[in-house]
C-alpha positions as CSV (number, residue, x, y, z in Angstrom):
1,M,19.5,11.7,-26.6
2,K,19.3,15.4,-26.6
3,W,15.5,15.2,-26.2
4,R,15.9,13.4,-22.9
5,R,18.0,16.2,-21.4
6,Y,15.5,18.7,-22.7
7,L,12.6,16.7,-21.2
8,K,14.5,16.4,-17.8
9,E,15.2,20.1,-17.7
10,S,11.6,21.0,-18.6
11,M,10.3,18.7,-15.9
12,I,12.6,20.2,-13.3
13,F,11.6,23.7,-14.4
14,C,7.8,22.9,-14.2
15,V,8.2,21.4,-10.7
16,A,10.2,24.4,-9.5
17,V,7.7,26.9,-10.8
18,S,4.8,25.0,-9.3
19,L,6.5,24.8,-5.9
20,I,7.3,28.5,-5.9
21,S,3.9,29.7,-6.9
22,V,1.8,27.9,-4.2
23,Q,-1.4,29.6,-3.3
24,P,-3.4,29.1,0.0
25,A,-6.3,26.7,-0.6
26,H,-8.9,28.3,1.8
27,A,-10.5,24.9,2.2
28,Y,-13.0,23.9,4.8
29,L,-12.9,20.4,6.4
30,D,-16.1,19.6,8.1
31,P,-16.4,17.1,11.0
32,G,-17.6,14.4,8.6
33,T,-14.2,14.5,6.9
34,G,-12.4,13.2,10.0
35,S,-15.0,10.4,10.3
36,A,-14.4,9.4,6.7
37,I,-10.7,9.4,7.2
38,L,-11.0,7.2,10.3
39,Q,-13.3,4.8,8.4
40,G,-10.8,4.5,5.6
41,I,-8.0,3.7,8.0
42,L,-10.0,1.2,9.9
43,A,-11.2,-0.5,6.7
44,A,-7.5,-0.8,5.5
45,I,-6.5,-2.4,8.8
46,V,-9.4,-4.9,8.6
47,A,-8.7,-5.7,5.0
48,I,-5.0,-6.5,5.8
49,G,-6.2,-8.7,8.7
50,V,-8.6,-10.6,6.4
51,V,-5.9,-11.1,3.8
52,L,-3.5,-12.4,6.4
53,K,-6.1,-14.8,7.8
54,L,-6.9,-16.1,4.3
55,Y,-3.3,-16.8,3.4
56,W,-1.9,-17.5,6.9
57,H,-1.3,-21.3,6.4
58,K,0.2,-20.8,2.9
59,L,2.5,-18.2,4.4
60,L,3.6,-20.5,7.2
61,K,4.1,-23.4,4.7
62,F,6.1,-21.1,2.4
63,M,8.4,-20.0,5.3
64,G,8.9,-23.6,6.4
65,I,7.4,-23.1,9.8
66,R,4.5,-25.5,9.2
67,K,4.4,-28.5,7.0
68,D,1.5,-29.6,4.8
69,V,-0.9,-31.8,6.8
70,G,-1.9,-34.0,3.8
71,S,1.7,-34.8,2.8
72,S,2.8,-36.7,5.9
73,V,3.4,-40.4,5.4
74,K,2.4,-42.8,8.2
75,D,3.9,-46.2,8.7
76,D,1.4,-49.0,9.1
77,N,3.7,-51.4,11.1
């Protein structure tokens, strides 16, 4: 169990050193980057909408809000 403590202390030390020695990136973000980020966000929203639409009836049936249409029993009296 001594190795776990050593590993934990080593990880904390590495994280502390990496946070202390942060250098500026000097990076350039061109206008296309904003467009790519916007496309990614919109694609995620559309994907969530499609998944909800595909599983909407199963979700309602699971929550007990809507009953299965094929399982209702009709009386022929």
